[in-house]
PDB file with one MODEL, atoms N, CA, C and O in Angstrom:
MODEL        1
ATOM      1  N   MET A   1      -0.301  -1.338  19.675  1.00  0.00           N
ATOM      2  CA  MET A   1       0.507  -1.143  18.497  1.00  0.00           C
ATOM      3  C   MET A   1      -0.416  -1.088  17.285  1.00  0.00           C
ATOM      4  O   MET A   1      -1.395  -1.829  17.203  1.00  0.00           O
ATOM      5  N   ARG A   2      -0.098  -0.214  16.359  1.00  0.00           N
ATOM      6  CA  ARG A   2      -0.877  -0.088  15.148  1.00  0.00           C
ATOM      7  C   ARG A   2      -0.734  -1.324  14.286  1.00  0.00           C
ATOM      8  O   ARG A   2       0.351  -1.897  14.196  1.00  0.00           O
ATOM      9  N   SER A   3      -1.814  -1.739  13.655  1.00  0.00           N
ATOM     10  CA  SER A   3      -1.703  -2.879  12.756  1.00  0.00           C
ATOM     11  C   SER A   3      -1.221  -2.368  11.399  1.00  0.00           C
ATOM     12  O   SER A   3      -1.459  -1.211  11.050  1.00  0.00           O
ATOM     13  N   PRO A   4      -0.545  -3.226  10.634  1.00  0.00           N
ATOM     14  CA  PRO A   4      -0.065  -2.791   9.319  1.00  0.00           C
ATOM     15  C   PRO A   4      -1.232  -2.481   8.400  1.00  0.00           C
ATOM     16  O   PRO A   4      -2.329  -3.010   8.581  1.00  0.00           O
ATOM     17  N   ARG A   5      -1.001  -1.632   7.426  1.00  0.00           N
ATOM     18  CA  ARG A   5      -2.054  -1.317   6.468  1.00  0.00           C
ATOM     19  C   ARG A   5      -2.349  -2.552   5.626  1.00  0.00           C
ATOM     20  O   ARG A   5      -1.444  -3.294   5.244  1.00  0.00           O
ATOM     21  N   ARG A   6      -3.608  -2.750   5.352  1.00  0.00           N
ATOM     22  CA  ARG A   6      -4.061  -3.920   4.599  1.00  0.00           C
ATOM     23  C   ARG A   6      -4.446  -3.521   3.181  1.00  0.00           C
ATOM     24  O   ARG A   6      -4.705  -2.353   2.893  1.00  0.00           O
ATOM     25  N   CYS A   7      -4.475  -4.497   2.323  1.00  0.00           N
ATOM     26  CA  CYS A   7      -4.886  -4.309   0.936  1.00  0.00           C
ATOM     27  C   CYS A   7      -6.311  -3.764   0.891  1.00  0.00           C
ATOM     28  O   CYS A   7      -7.175  -4.194   1.656  1.00  0.00           O
ATOM     29  N   SER A   8      -6.545  -2.819  -0.008  1.00  0.00           N
ATOM     30  CA  SER A   8      -7.865  -2.189  -0.136  1.00  0.00           C
ATOM     31  C   SER A   8      -8.879  -3.043  -0.890  1.00  0.00           C
ATOM     32  O   SER A   8     -10.072  -2.739  -0.873  1.00  0.00           O
ATOM     33  N   ARG A   9      -8.427  -4.099  -1.547  1.00  0.00           N
ATOM     34  CA  ARG A   9      -9.348  -4.940  -2.305  1.00  0.00           C
ATOM     35  C   ARG A   9     -10.275  -5.681  -1.339  1.00  0.00           C
ATOM     36  O   ARG A   9      -9.825  -6.211  -0.323  1.00  0.00           O
ATOM     37  N   ASN A  10     -11.558  -5.712  -1.657  1.00  0.00           N
ATOM     38  CA  ASN A  10     -12.550  -6.365  -0.801  1.00  0.00           C
ATOM     39  C   ASN A  10     -12.167  -7.805  -0.497  1.00  0.00           C
ATOM     40  O   ASN A  10     -11.885  -8.588  -1.404  1.00  0.00           O
ATOM     41  N   GLY A  11     -12.159  -8.145   0.785  1.00  0.00           N
ATOM     42  CA  GLY A  11     -11.907  -9.512   1.206  1.00  0.00           C
ATOM     43  C   GLY A  11     -10.453  -9.931   1.228  1.00  0.00           C
ATOM     44  O   GLY A  11     -10.156 -11.073   1.579  1.00  0.00           O
ATOM     45  N   CYS A  12      -9.541  -9.054   0.869  1.00  0.00           N
ATOM     46  CA  CYS A  12      -8.129  -9.432   0.850  1.00  0.00           C
ATOM     47  C   CYS A  12      -7.502  -9.123   2.212  1.00  0.00           C
ATOM     48  O   CYS A  12      -7.519  -7.972   2.650  1.00  0.00           O
ATOM     49  N   PRO A  13      -6.953 -10.130   2.883  1.00  0.00           N
ATOM     50  CA  PRO A  13      -6.383  -9.919   4.213  1.00  0.00           C
ATOM     51  C   PRO A  13      -4.889  -9.581   4.203  1.00  0.00           C
ATOM     52  O   PRO A  13      -4.295  -9.381   5.263  1.00  0.00           O
ATOM     53  N   ARG A  14      -4.274  -9.517   3.007  1.00  0.00           N
ATOM     54  CA  ARG A  14      -2.824  -9.342   2.939  1.00  0.00           C
ATOM     55  C   ARG A  14      -2.379  -7.926   3.316  1.00  0.00           C
ATOM     56  O   ARG A  14      -3.150  -6.968   3.249  1.00  0.00           O
ATOM     57  N   GLN A  15      -1.113  -7.832   3.714  1.00  0.00           N
ATOM     58  CA  GLN A  15      -0.507  -6.546   4.049  1.00  0.00           C
ATOM     59  C   GLN A  15      -0.239  -5.759   2.768  1.00  0.00           C
ATOM     60  O   GLN A  15       0.198  -6.322   1.765  1.00  0.00           O
ATOM     61  N   ALA A  16      -0.505  -4.456   2.808  1.00  0.00           N
ATOM     62  CA  ALA A  16      -0.267  -3.594   1.650  1.00  0.00           C
ATOM     63  C   ALA A  16       1.221  -3.327   1.478  1.00  0.00           C
ATOM     64  O   ALA A  16       1.944  -3.118   2.452  1.00  0.00           O
ATOM     65  N   VAL A  17       1.672  -3.337   0.215  1.00  0.00           N
ATOM     66  CA  VAL A  17       3.067  -3.023  -0.100  1.00  0.00           C
ATOM     67  C   VAL A  17       3.160  -2.011  -1.238  1.00  0.00           C
ATOM     68  O   VAL A  17       4.258  -1.600  -1.612  1.00  0.00           O
ATOM     69  N   ALA A  18       2.014  -1.605  -1.791  1.00  0.00           N
ATOM     70  CA  ALA A  18       1.999  -0.676  -2.921  1.00  0.00           C
ATOM     71  C   ALA A  18       0.819   0.279  -2.771  1.00  0.00           C
ATOM     72  O   ALA A  18      -0.142  -0.003  -2.056  1.00  0.00           O
ATOM     73  N   THR A  19       0.913   1.413  -3.460  1.00  0.00           N
ATOM     74  CA  THR A  19      -0.176   2.386  -3.462  1.00  0.00           C
ATOM     75  C   THR A  19      -0.599   2.654  -4.900  1.00  0.00           C
ATOM     76  O   THR A  19       0.237   2.897  -5.771  1.00  0.00           O
ATOM     77  N   LEU A  20      -1.901   2.607  -5.135  1.00  0.00           N
ATOM     78  CA  LEU A  20      -2.494   2.893  -6.435  1.00  0.00           C
ATOM     79  C   LEU A  20      -3.074   4.297  -6.411  1.00  0.00           C
ATOM     80  O   LEU A  20      -3.821   4.665  -5.504  1.00  0.00           O
ATOM     81  N   THR A  21      -2.715   5.074  -7.428  1.00  0.00           N
ATOM     82  CA  THR A  21      -3.248   6.430  -7.575  1.00  0.00           C
ATOM     83  C   THR A  21      -3.751   6.573  -9.006  1.00  0.00           C
ATOM     84  O   THR A  21      -3.078   6.151  -9.946  1.00  0.00           O
ATOM     85  N   TYR A  22      -4.921   7.162  -9.174  1.00  0.00           N
ATOM     86  CA  TYR A  22      -5.448   7.432 -10.504  1.00  0.00           C
ATOM     87  C   TYR A  22      -5.169   8.880 -10.867  1.00  0.00           C
ATOM     88  O   TYR A  22      -5.413   9.789 -10.074  1.00  0.00           O
ATOM     89  N   VAL A  23      -4.656   9.088 -12.073  1.00  0.00           N
ATOM     90  CA  VAL A  23      -4.466  10.437 -12.615  1.00  0.00           C
ATOM     91  C   VAL A  23      -5.523  10.576 -13.704  1.00  0.00           C
ATOM     92  O   VAL A  23      -5.304  10.215 -14.860  1.00  0.00           O
ATOM     93  N   TYR A  24      -6.670  11.106 -13.305  1.00  0.00           N
ATOM     94  CA  TYR A  24      -7.833  11.100 -14.181  1.00  0.00           C
ATOM     95  C   TYR A  24      -7.635  11.927 -15.442  1.00  0.00           C
ATOM     96  O   TYR A  24      -8.056  11.505 -16.519  1.00  0.00           O
ATOM     97  N   ASN A  25      -7.007  13.091 -15.338  1.00  0.00           N
ATOM     98  CA  ASN A  25      -6.875  13.945 -16.520  1.00  0.00           C
ATOM     99  C   ASN A  25      -5.906  13.360 -17.548  1.00  0.00           C
ATOM    100  O   ASN A  25      -5.882  13.819 -18.690  1.00  0.00           O
ATOM    101  N   GLU A  26      -5.102  12.353 -17.169  1.00  0.00           N
ATOM    102  CA  GLU A  26      -4.198  11.687 -18.101  1.00  0.00           C
ATOM    103  C   GLU A  26      -4.618  10.237 -18.374  1.00  0.00           C
ATOM    104  O   GLU A  26      -3.916   9.508 -19.074  1.00  0.00           O
ATOM    105  N   SER A  27      -5.762   9.823 -17.819  1.00  0.00           N
ATOM    106  CA  SER A  27      -6.257   8.448 -17.973  1.00  0.00           C
ATOM    107  C   SER A  27      -5.170   7.431 -17.655  1.00  0.00           C
ATOM    108  O   SER A  27      -4.891   6.529 -18.445  1.00  0.00           O
ATOM    109  N   THR A  28      -4.562   7.596 -16.480  1.00  0.00           N
ATOM    110  CA  THR A  28      -3.441   6.755 -16.072  1.00  0.00           C
ATOM    111  C   THR A  28      -3.640   6.259 -14.653  1.00  0.00           C
ATOM    112  O   THR A  28      -4.060   7.009 -13.772  1.00  0.00           O
ATOM    113  N   ALA A  29      -3.334   4.990 -14.444  1.00  0.00           N
ATOM    114  CA  ALA A  29      -3.299   4.400 -13.104  1.00  0.00           C
ATOM    115  C   ALA A  29      -1.822   4.199 -12.758  1.00  0.00           C
ATOM    116  O   ALA A  29      -1.077   3.599 -13.534  1.00  0.00           O
ATOM    117  N   VAL A  30      -1.403   4.697 -11.600  1.00  0.00           N
ATOM    118  CA  VAL A  30      -0.004   4.607 -11.193  1.00  0.00           C
ATOM    119  C   VAL A  30       0.089   3.699  -9.976  1.00  0.00           C
ATOM    120  O   VAL A  30      -0.561   3.947  -8.960  1.00  0.00           O
ATOM    121  N   VAL A  31       0.901   2.641 -10.078  1.00  0.00           N
ATOM    122  CA  VAL A  31       1.118   1.711  -8.977  1.00  0.00           C
ATOM    123  C   VAL A  31       2.585   1.848  -8.570  1.00  0.00           C
ATOM    124  O   VAL A  31       3.493   1.523  -9.334  1.00  0.00           O
ATOM    125  N   GLY A  32       2.791   2.336  -7.345  1.00  0.00           N
ATOM    126  CA  GLY A  32       4.150   2.546  -6.863  1.00  0.00           C
ATOM    127  C   GLY A  32       4.331   1.972  -5.476  1.00  0.00           C
ATOM    128  O   GLY A  32       3.417   1.355  -4.929  1.00  0.00           O
ATOM    129  N   PRO A  33       5.513   2.174  -4.900  1.00  0.00           N
ATOM    130  CA  PRO A  33       5.749   1.700  -3.536  1.00  0.00           C
ATOM    131  C   PRO A  33       4.727   2.289  -2.565  1.00  0.00           C
ATOM    132  O   PRO A  33       4.134   3.334  -2.835  1.00  0.00           O
ATOM    133  N   LEU A  34       4.532   1.626  -1.458  1.00  0.00           N
ATOM    134  CA  LEU A  34       3.554   2.061  -0.465  1.00  0.00           C
ATOM    135  C   LEU A  34       3.864   3.473   0.003  1.00  0.00           C
ATOM    136  O   LEU A  34       4.985   3.764   0.420  1.00  0.00           O
ATOM    137  N   ALA A  35       2.877   4.342  -0.067  1.00  0.00           N
ATOM    138  CA  ALA A  35       3.033   5.724   0.383  1.00  0.00           C
ATOM    139  C   ALA A  35       3.253   5.742   1.893  1.00  0.00           C
ATOM    140  O   ALA A  35       2.786   4.854   2.607  1.00  0.00           O
ATOM    141  N   ALA A  36       3.965   6.754   2.371  1.00  0.00           N
ATOM    142  CA  ALA A  36       4.270   6.863   3.793  1.00  0.00           C
ATOM    143  C   ALA A  36       3.002   6.978   4.636  1.00  0.00           C
ATOM    144  O   ALA A  36       2.953   6.477   5.760  1.00  0.00           O
ATOM    145  N   PHE A  37       1.985   7.634   4.099  1.00  0.00           N
ATOM    146  CA  PHE A  37       0.737   7.819   4.826  1.00  0.00           C
ATOM    147  C   PHE A  37      -0.433   7.453   3.924  1.00  0.00           C
ATOM    148  O   PHE A  37      -0.386   7.676   2.715  1.00  0.00           O
ATOM    149  N   ALA A  38      -1.474   6.895   4.513  1.00  0.00           N
ATOM    150  CA  ALA A  38      -2.692   6.609   3.757  1.00  0.00           C
ATOM    151  C   ALA A  38      -3.355   7.935   3.405  1.00  0.00           C
ATOM    152  O   ALA A  38      -3.585   8.770   4.280  1.00  0.00           O
ATOM    153  N   GLU A  39      -3.656   8.125   2.151  1.00  0.00           N
ATOM    154  CA  GLU A  39      -4.261   9.366   1.676  1.00  0.00           C
ATOM    155  C   GLU A  39      -5.635   9.061   1.080  1.00  0.00           C
ATOM    156  O   GLU A  39      -5.862   7.978   0.540  1.00  0.00           O
ATOM    157  N   PRO A  40      -6.544  10.027   1.186  1.00  0.00           N
ATOM    158  CA  PRO A  40      -7.825   9.841   0.500  1.00  0.00           C
ATOM    159  C   PRO A  40      -7.580   9.759  -1.008  1.00  0.00           C
ATOM    160  O   PRO A  40      -6.643  10.379  -1.510  1.00  0.00           O
ATOM    161  N   HIS A  41      -8.374   9.036  -1.709  1.00  0.00           N
ATOM    162  CA  HIS A  41      -8.317   8.897  -3.162  1.00  0.00           C
ATOM    163  C   HIS A  41      -7.120   8.074  -3.641  1.00  0.00           C
ATOM    164  O   HIS A  41      -6.790   8.101  -4.827  1.00  0.00           O
ATOM    165  N   THR A  42      -6.471   7.346  -2.738  1.00  0.00           N
ATOM    166  CA  THR A  42      -5.458   6.370  -3.134  1.00  0.00           C
ATOM    167  C   THR A  42      -5.866   5.037  -2.529  1.00  0.00           C
ATOM    168  O   THR A  42      -6.687   4.983  -1.613  1.00  0.00           O
ATOM    169  N   TYR A  43      -5.286   3.962  -3.050  1.00  0.00           N
ATOM    170  CA  TYR A  43      -5.652   2.630  -2.597  1.00  0.00           C
ATOM    171  C   TYR A  43      -4.386   1.845  -2.297  1.00  0.00           C
ATOM    172  O   TYR A  43      -3.460   1.814  -3.108  1.00  0.00           O
ATOM    173  N   ASP A  44      -4.347   1.219  -1.145  1.00  0.00           N
ATOM    174  CA  ASP A  44      -3.217   0.373  -0.771  1.00  0.00           C
ATOM    175  C   ASP A  44      -3.466  -1.028  -1.315  1.00  0.00           C
ATOM    176  O   ASP A  44      -4.575  -1.553  -1.212  1.00  0.00           O
ATOM    177  N   LEU A  45      -2.427  -1.632  -1.896  1.00  0.00           N
ATOM    178  CA  LEU A  45      -2.572  -2.950  -2.511  1.00  0.00           C
ATOM    179  C   LEU A  45      -1.489  -3.900  -2.020  1.00  0.00           C
ATOM    180  O   LEU A  45      -0.367  -3.481  -1.734  1.00  0.00           O
ATOM    181  N   CYS A  46      -1.831  -5.179  -1.926  1.00  0.00           N
ATOM    182  CA  CYS A  46      -0.840  -6.214  -1.648  1.00  0.00           C
ATOM    183  C   CYS A  46      -0.070  -6.478  -2.944  1.00  0.00           C
ATOM    184  O   CYS A  46      -0.448  -5.974  -4.002  1.00  0.00           O
ATOM    185  N   GLU A  47       0.993  -7.254  -2.867  1.00  0.00           N
ATOM    186  CA  GLU A  47       1.813  -7.487  -4.061  1.00  0.00           C
ATOM    187  C   GLU A  47       1.055  -8.174  -5.192  1.00  0.00           C
ATOM    188  O   GLU A  47       1.145  -7.722  -6.334  1.00  0.00           O
ATOM    189  N   PRO A  48       0.302  -9.262  -4.919  1.00  0.00           N
ATOM    190  CA  PRO A  48      -0.424  -9.889  -6.046  1.00  0.00           C
ATOM    191  C   PRO A  48      -1.388  -8.927  -6.741  1.00  0.00           C
ATOM    192  O   PRO A  48      -1.478  -8.925  -7.969  1.00  0.00           O
ATOM    193  N   HIS A  49      -2.105  -8.116  -5.973  1.00  0.00           N
ATOM    194  CA  HIS A  49      -3.043  -7.182  -6.595  1.00  0.00           C
ATOM    195  C   HIS A  49      -2.312  -6.037  -7.293  1.00  0.00           C
ATOM    196  O   HIS A  49      -2.784  -5.552  -8.321  1.00  0.00           O
ATOM    197  N   ALA A  50      -1.185  -5.597  -6.766  1.00  0.00           N
ATOM    198  CA  ALA A  50      -0.402  -4.543  -7.410  1.00  0.00           C
ATOM    199  C   ALA A  50       0.153  -5.026  -8.750  1.00  0.00           C
ATOM    200  O   ALA A  50       0.194  -4.263  -9.715  1.00  0.00           O
ATOM    201  N   ARG A  51       0.576  -6.278  -8.814  1.00  0.00           N
ATOM    202  CA  ARG A  51       1.169  -6.824 -10.041  1.00  0.00           C
ATOM    203  C   ARG A  51       0.115  -7.162 -11.103  1.00  0.00           C
ATOM    204  O   ARG A  51       0.398  -7.108 -12.300  1.00  0.00           O
ATOM    205  N   SER A  52      -1.094  -7.508 -10.662  1.00  0.00           N
ATOM    206  CA  SER A  52      -2.109  -7.955 -11.622  1.00  0.00           C
ATOM    207  C   SER A  52      -3.130  -6.882 -11.991  1.00  0.00           C
ATOM    208  O   SER A  52      -4.056  -7.158 -12.753  1.00  0.00           O
ATOM    209  N   LEU A  53      -2.983  -5.674 -11.471  1.00  0.00           N
ATOM    210  CA  LEU A  53      -3.948  -4.608 -11.730  1.00  0.00           C
ATOM    211  C   LEU A  53      -4.058  -4.313 -13.226  1.00  0.00           C
ATOM    212  O   LEU A  53      -3.053  -4.208 -13.929  1.00  0.00           O
ATOM    213  N   THR A  54      -5.265  -4.187 -13.683  1.00  0.00           N
ATOM    214  CA  THR A  54      -5.509  -3.741 -15.058  1.00  0.00           C
ATOM    215  C   THR A  54      -6.330  -2.463 -14.995  1.00  0.00           C
ATOM    216  O   THR A  54      -7.039  -2.214 -14.020  1.00  0.00           O
ATOM    217  N   ALA A  55      -6.226  -1.670 -16.029  1.00  0.00           N
ATOM    218  CA  ALA A  55      -6.950  -0.394 -16.079  1.00  0.00           C
ATOM    219  C   ALA A  55      -8.055  -0.487 -17.121  1.00  0.00           C
ATOM    220  O   ALA A  55      -8.037  -1.370 -17.979  1.00  0.00           O
ATOM    221  N   PRO A  56      -9.008   0.419 -17.045  1.00  0.00           N
ATOM    222  CA  PRO A  56     -10.074   0.420 -18.050  1.00  0.00           C
ATOM    223  C   PRO A  56      -9.507   0.625 -19.468  1.00  0.00           C
ATOM    224  O   PRO A  56      -8.418   1.171 -19.640  1.00  0.00           O
ATOM    225  N   ARG A  57     -10.248   0.188 -20.445  1.00  0.00           N
ATOM    226  CA  ARG A  57      -9.828   0.357 -21.844  1.00  0.00           C
ATOM    227  C   ARG A  57      -9.546   1.834 -22.116  1.00  0.00           C
ATOM    228  O   ARG A  57     -10.331   2.708 -21.750  1.00  0.00           O
ATOM    229  N   GLY A  58      -8.419   2.091 -22.762  1.00  0.00           N
ATOM    230  CA  GLY A  58      -8.037   3.465 -23.084  1.00  0.00           C
ATOM    231  C   GLY A  58      -7.161   4.106 -22.020  1.00  0.00           C
ATOM    232  O   GLY A  58      -6.628   5.195 -22.233  1.00  0.00           O
ATOM    233  N   TRP A  59      -7.002   3.446 -20.878  1.00  0.00           N
ATOM    234  CA  TRP A  59      -6.153   3.957 -19.805  1.00  0.00           C
ATOM    235  C   TRP A  59      -4.790   3.270 -19.863  1.00  0.00           C
ATOM    236  O   TRP A  59      -4.663   2.154 -20.367  1.00  0.00           O
ATOM    237  N   ASP A  60      -3.785   3.949 -19.346  1.00  0.00           N
ATOM    238  CA  ASP A  60      -2.445   3.378 -19.220  1.00  0.00           C
ATOM    239  C   ASP A  60      -2.194   3.013 -17.763  1.00  0.00           C
ATOM    240  O   ASP A  60      -2.755   3.617 -16.849  1.00  0.00           O
ATOM    241  N   VAL A  61      -1.340   2.011 -17.565  1.00  0.00           N
ATOM    242  CA  VAL A  61      -0.904   1.654 -16.217  1.00  0.00           C
ATOM    243  C   VAL A  61       0.599   1.898 -16.149  1.00  0.00           C
ATOM    244  O   VAL A  61       1.362   1.365 -16.954  1.00  0.00           O
ATOM    245  N   VAL A  62       1.011   2.701 -15.190  1.00  0.00           N
ATOM    246  CA  VAL A  62       2.425   2.916 -14.920  1.00  0.00           C
ATOM    247  C   VAL A  62       2.702   2.167 -13.635  1.00  0.00           C
ATOM    248  O   VAL A  62       2.117   2.457 -12.591  1.00  0.00           O
ATOM    249  N   ARG A  63       3.613   1.188 -13.724  1.00  0.00           N
ATOM    250  CA  ARG A  63       3.847   0.306 -12.591  1.00  0.00           C
ATOM    251  C   ARG A  63       5.310   0.368 -12.165  1.00  0.00           C
ATOM    252  O   ARG A  63       6.211   0.401 -13.003  1.00  0.00           O
ATOM    253  N   HIS A  64       5.535   0.384 -10.862  1.00  0.00           N
ATOM    254  CA  HIS A  64       6.881   0.333 -10.291  1.00  0.00           C
ATOM    255  C   HIS A  64       7.569  -0.931 -10.780  1.00  0.00           C
ATOM    256  O   HIS A  64       6.989  -2.015 -10.718  1.00  0.00           O
ATOM    257  N   GLU A  65       8.790  -0.807 -11.261  1.00  0.00           N
ATOM    258  CA  GLU A  65       9.502  -1.950 -11.833  1.00  0.00           C
ATOM    259  C   GLU A  65      10.229  -2.791 -10.788  1.00  0.00           C
ATOM    260  O   GLU A  65      10.488  -3.970 -11.030  1.00  0.00           O
ATOM    261  N   GLY A  66      10.563  -2.219  -9.637  1.00  0.00           N
ATOM    262  CA  GLY A  66      11.327  -2.953  -8.631  1.00  0.00           C
ATOM    263  C   GLY A  66      10.458  -3.843  -7.766  1.00  0.00           C
ATOM    264  O   GLY A  66       9.281  -4.068  -8.049  1.00  0.00           O
ATOM    265  N   GLU A  67      11.068  -4.340  -6.709  1.00  0.00           N
ATOM    266  CA  GLU A  67      10.360  -5.179  -5.742  1.00  0.00           C
ATOM    267  C   GLU A  67       9.484  -4.297  -4.855  1.00  0.00           C
ATOM    268  O   GLU A  67       9.838  -3.160  -4.543  1.00  0.00           O
ATOM    269  N   PHE A  68       8.350  -4.834  -4.460  1.00  0.00           N
ATOM    270  CA  PHE A  68       7.499  -4.168  -3.484  1.00  0.00           C
ATOM    271  C   PHE A  68       7.883  -4.713  -2.117  1.00  0.00           C
ATOM    272  O   PHE A  68       7.728  -5.906  -1.860  1.00  0.00           O
ATOM    273  N   GLU A  69       8.375  -3.863  -1.254  1.00  0.00           N
ATOM    274  CA  GLU A  69       8.830  -4.263   0.076  1.00  0.00           C
ATOM    275  C   GLU A  69       7.821  -3.813   1.120  1.00  0.00           C
ATOM    276  O   GLU A  69       7.252  -2.729   0.988  1.00  0.00           O
ATOM    277  N   PRO A  70       7.579  -4.618   2.161  1.00  0.00           N
ATOM    278  CA  PRO A  70       6.732  -4.140   3.255  1.00  0.00           C
ATOM    279  C   PRO A  70       7.419  -2.955   3.930  1.00  0.00           C
ATOM    280  O   PRO A  70       8.647  -2.911   4.008  1.00  0.00           O
ATOM    281  N   PRO A  71       6.645  -2.011   4.409  1.00  0.00           N
ATOM    282  CA  PRO A  71       7.254  -0.832   5.023  1.00  0.00           C
ATOM    283  C   PRO A  71       7.992  -1.206   6.308  1.00  0.00           C
ATOM    284  O   PRO A  71       7.581  -2.130   7.010  1.00  0.00           O
ATOM    285  N   PRO A  72       9.083  -0.492   6.621  1.00  0.00           N
ATOM    286  CA  PRO A  72       9.774  -0.756   7.886  1.00  0.00           C
ATOM    287  C   PRO A  72       8.910  -0.291   9.054  1.00  0.00           C
ATOM    288  O   PRO A  72       8.042   0.563   8.877  1.00  0.00           O
ATOM    289  N   PRO A  73       9.137  -0.841  10.238  1.00  0.00           N
ATOM    290  CA  PRO A  73       8.358  -0.376  11.388  1.00  0.00           C
ATOM    291  C   PRO A  73       8.645   1.103  11.656  1.00  0.00           C
ATOM    292  O   PRO A  73       9.775   1.568  11.499  1.00  0.00           O
ATOM    293  N   THR A  74       7.627   1.816  12.053  1.00  0.00           N
ATOM    294  CA  THR A  74       7.817   3.231  12.375  1.00  0.00           C
ATOM    295  C   THR A  74       8.282   3.361  13.819  1.00  0.00           C
ATOM    296  O   THR A  74       8.227   2.403  14.590  1.00  0.00           O
ATOM    297  N   THR A  75       8.736   4.542  14.172  1.00  0.00           N
ATOM    298  CA  THR A  75       9.153   4.802  15.546  1.00  0.00           C
ATOM    299  C   THR A  75       7.994   4.546  16.507  1.00  0.00           C
ATOM    300  O   THR A  75       8.193   4.018  17.600  1.00  0.00           O
ATOM    301  N   ASP A  76       6.780   4.926  16.092  1.00  0.00           N
ATOM    302  CA  ASP A  76       5.598   4.689  16.930  1.00  0.00           C
ATOM    303  C   ASP A  76       5.409   3.205  17.197  1.00  0.00           C
ATOM    304  O   ASP A  76       5.080   2.809  18.315  1.00  0.00           O
ATOM    305  N   ASP A  77       5.616   2.378  16.170  1.00  0.00           N
ATOM    306  CA  ASP A  77       5.473   0.936  16.334  1.00  0.00           C
ATOM    307  C   ASP A  77       6.501   0.401  17.325  1.00  0.00           C
ATOM    308  O   ASP A  77       6.174  -0.423  18.179  1.00  0.00           O
ATOM    309  N   LEU A  78       7.727   0.861  17.214  1.00  0.00           N
ATOM    310  CA  LEU A  78       8.789   0.384  18.098  1.00  0.00           C
ATOM    311  C   LEU A  78       8.553   0.824  19.542  1.00  0.00           C
ATOM    312  O   LEU A  78       8.788   0.054  20.473  1.00  0.00           O
ATOM    313  N   VAL A  79       8.092   2.052  19.727  1.00  0.00           N
ATOM    314  CA  VAL A  79       7.792   2.544  21.077  1.00  0.00           C
ATOM    315  C   VAL A  79       6.653   1.742  21.682  1.00  0.00           C
ATOM    316  O   VAL A  79       6.722   1.351  22.847  1.00  0.00           O
ATOM    317  N   ALA A  80       5.601   1.492  20.902  1.00  0.00           N
ATOM    318  CA  ALA A  80       4.475   0.705  21.404  1.00  0.00           C
ATOM    319  C   ALA A  80       4.903  -0.704  21.773  1.00  0.00           C
ATOM    320  O   ALA A  80       4.449  -1.246  22.781  1.00  0.00           O
ATOM    321  N   LEU A  81       5.768  -1.302  20.970  1.00  0.00           N
ATOM    322  CA  LEU A  81       6.257  -2.643  21.275  1.00  0.00           C
ATOM    323  C   LEU A  81       7.073  -2.641  22.559  1.00  0.00           C
ATOM    324  O   LEU A  81       6.910  -3.527  23.397  1.00  0.00           O
ATOM    325  N   ALA A  82       7.958  -1.646  22.723  1.00  0.00           N
ATOM    326  CA  ALA A  82       8.773  -1.554  23.938  1.00  0.00           C
ATOM    327  C   ALA A  82       7.892  -1.378  25.172  1.00  0.00           C
ATOM    328  O   ALA A  82       8.165  -1.974  26.213  1.00  0.00           O
ATOM    329  N   GLU A  83       6.850  -0.576  25.069  1.00  0.00           N
ATOM    330  CA  GLU A  83       5.947  -0.364  26.198  1.00  0.00           C
ATOM    331  C   GLU A  83       5.176  -1.636  26.532  1.00  0.00           C
ATOM    332  O   GLU A  83       4.956  -1.941  27.704  1.00  0.00           O
ATOM    333  N   ALA A  84       4.765  -2.381  25.503  1.00  0.00           N
ATOM    334  CA  ALA A  84       4.043  -3.642  25.754  1.00  0.00           C
ATOM    335  C   ALA A  84       4.953  -4.647  26.451  1.00  0.00           C
ATOM    336  O   ALA A  84       4.513  -5.358  27.353  1.00  0.00           O
ATOM    337  N   VAL A  85       6.202  -4.709  26.047  1.00  0.00           N
ATOM    338  CA  VAL A  85       7.155  -5.625  26.681  1.00  0.00           C
ATOM    339  C   VAL A  85       7.419  -5.192  28.122  1.00  0.00           C
ATOM    340  O   VAL A  85       7.493  -6.028  29.023  1.00  0.00           O
ATOM    341  N   ARG A  86       7.558  -3.899  28.333  1.00  0.00           N
ATOM    342  CA  ARG A  86       7.819  -3.367  29.671  1.00  0.00           C
ATOM    343  C   ARG A  86       6.646  -3.695  30.599  1.00  0.00           C
ATOM    344  O   ARG A  86       6.856  -4.050  31.759  1.00  0.00           O
ATOM    345  N   GLU A  87       5.418  -3.578  30.098  1.00  0.00           N
ATOM    346  CA  GLU A  87       4.237  -3.874  30.937  1.00  0.00           C
ATOM    347  C   GLU A  87       4.169  -5.362  31.286  1.00  0.00           C
ATOM    348  O   GLU A  87       3.744  -5.729  32.381  1.00  0.00           O
ATOM    349  N   ALA A  88       4.584  -6.201  30.362  1.00  0.00           N
ATOM    350  CA  ALA A  88       4.540  -7.646  30.605  1.00  0.00           C
ATOM    351  C   ALA A  88       5.624  -7.998  31.589  1.00  0.00           C
ATOM    352  O   ALA A  88       5.778  -9.166  31.946  1.00  0.00           O
TER     353      ALA A  88
ENDMDL
END
């Protein structure tokens, strides 16, 4: 079974619940709900890091106002779990 995505911050073992994207031409950091897929040039963050993120001077931070929820299990996760139980 696939392990959940982890926070991109060095040394942080928490599960990711948000995705950080930089919009360089607008000097903006956007923190939103966890993206469906991990993409290059984005960063997955746990809730504490998503809530406490600061941007460089002169940049704006646009942050999701709602709760950050862990992603639901995917069909692949459920199939892998069923197969592991069946083998046991």
